[in-house]
N, C-alpha and C positions, 0 to 999 in steps of 0.2 A: 313284176319280174325283176326290174332293176333294184327295188328296195330289198327283195329277197336275196339278190346277189350281194348287195352291200352287207347284209346281216351275216352272210356265210363267210365273209372275209375275216382273217384273223384280226384281232384288236391289237393295237400297238400302243405301248406306253414308253415314254422316254424319261429316264430319271437322270437329272443333271443333263448331260449330253450323251448318255449311254442308252441305246435303244433296248427295250425289253418287250418281247412279243408274248402275248397271252391269248388264248382262244376266248371268244366273247362269252362263253358259258362259264369261264373261270374268273372268279372275282378276286381282285387284289384286296386283301383284308386291311382293316383300319390300322392295325399295329405295324404292318409293313409300310403302309402309306405314311404313317407318322415318322417312321425311321427314314423314309425316302425324302420327306418334305421338311424335316426339322433341320434348319440351318445350323451347321457346326462352325467352330472357329475357322476363320478364313474363307468361309462360304456364305456371303451375305444373302444369296438368292439360291433357292432350290426350285427345280422345275420338274413337273410330271406331265406328260402328254397322254390323253386318253382318246381312244376311238369310241366315242359315245354314239350309240345308234339313234338316229332321228328318222322320222318319216321322210321319204324322199322329197328333196327340194323344199323342206319346211323346217321350222324350229320346234315342232312337236316331238317330244321324246318318245321313242319306242319303249314298250314295257321292259324290254331286255336291258335298258339303261338303269332302271331303278335300283337294282341290287348294288351295282358298282357306285352309283351316286350316294346311296345310303352309307356305304363304307367310307367314301370320300368325305361326305358331310360329317359323319361321326369323328373322323380323324381331324378335320379342320375345327370342329367345335370342342375338341378335347382340351383339357387343362394344359397339356404340354404345348399346345399351339397358341395359347393366349398371348396377346401383345404383338403378334406378327402381322404383317400386312399381306393380305390375300389378293391375288389377281386371277381372274378367269378370262381367257382369251380364246375366241373362236377362230378357226382356220378352215379353209376349203381347198379343194383341188382347183385346177384351172378350167374345168368345164364351165361353160356359161360366161356371161358378161361380167367383167370385173366389178362394176357397180353393184350388180345383183349379189355377187359373192361376198362383197364387203358387208352389205345389209344382212345377208343370210348368216354370215359368221357372227355378227354382233347379236342377232336375234337368238342364235343357238347358245351363245355365252350367257345371255339373259335368261334363257330357259333353264340352263343348268343352275344358275344362281337362285332363281325363283324356286326351283324344286328344293334345293338344299336349305334355303332360308325358311321355307314353309315347314320343314321337318326338324330343323336343328336350331340351336341358339346362335345363329349367325345373323349379323346385322347387315342388311343389304347395302346401305350407303357407306359401309366401311370396306366393301369389296370393290376393287378396281375391275372394270369391264372394258373390253375392246373387241372389235372384230377386225381381223387382219385380212380376211378374204384369202386370196391366193398368193399374197405378197411374201409369206415366210414359209415356203415349203420345206418339209423335212428331207425330201428327196428332190433337190433342184434339177437333177438330171432327167426326172420324169414328173413334171408338174401335174400330170393327170393321175398319178398313183394314189391309191386308196390311203396310204400312210399320211398323205398331206391333209386329209379330212380328219380333223381332230379338235379337241378342246384342251387347251394348255392351262394348267393350274400352277401358279407360283406362290411361294411363301418367302417373304423376305423380311429382313430385320428392319425395324423402323429407321427411316433415313437412307436406306440403301436404294440406289437408283437401278431401275430396270435397264439392262443392256440395250443400246441402240441397235437398229437393224443393220447398220453398215459396219459394225465392229467385228472383232474376231470371235465373239460369243454367239455366232449364228448356230441354230440347231444343226445337229450332226447325227449321222447314222453310225459313226465309228463305235467300235466295241460292242457290237450287237451280241446279246446272249438271251436265252429263253428261260423263263421261270414259270411255275405253276402248270407244268405240262404233265 
């Protein structure tokens, strides 16, 4: 019942720090993903957040995740993305113990990377992985909100540092707009 409820929720994707909502059956294509992830002058880091469906309380991908991960993997493996540093970071909501959420979020990031490495010319040890658990919610006002359960993908220029948790580059829901509807 709970996993069915999670799958029926809209998927959220944040580009830079603008939120984009798409229904889980609507796939964001590789060309759009390349445009959203490709760092341009003055933007050393680009970020996209995905609501990737997993089996409840596990790192096992739901079949509904495969099409979106195929598009993401194709985008990251494209010629245009060569030479950039890729990061995949798992996040959870605040349900459950913090230690469990940290382990679960890391395991989910690993599942996403393993899936894409197995299907595309991506090199696993060149992808940065981390699990943040519940520590970086997109909606801090509601730490239990579904939007906080996500996998974050970053593409950054070599040498660019990932923003620290306590600076002004925290995730934000400002500027929400809907695509692929």
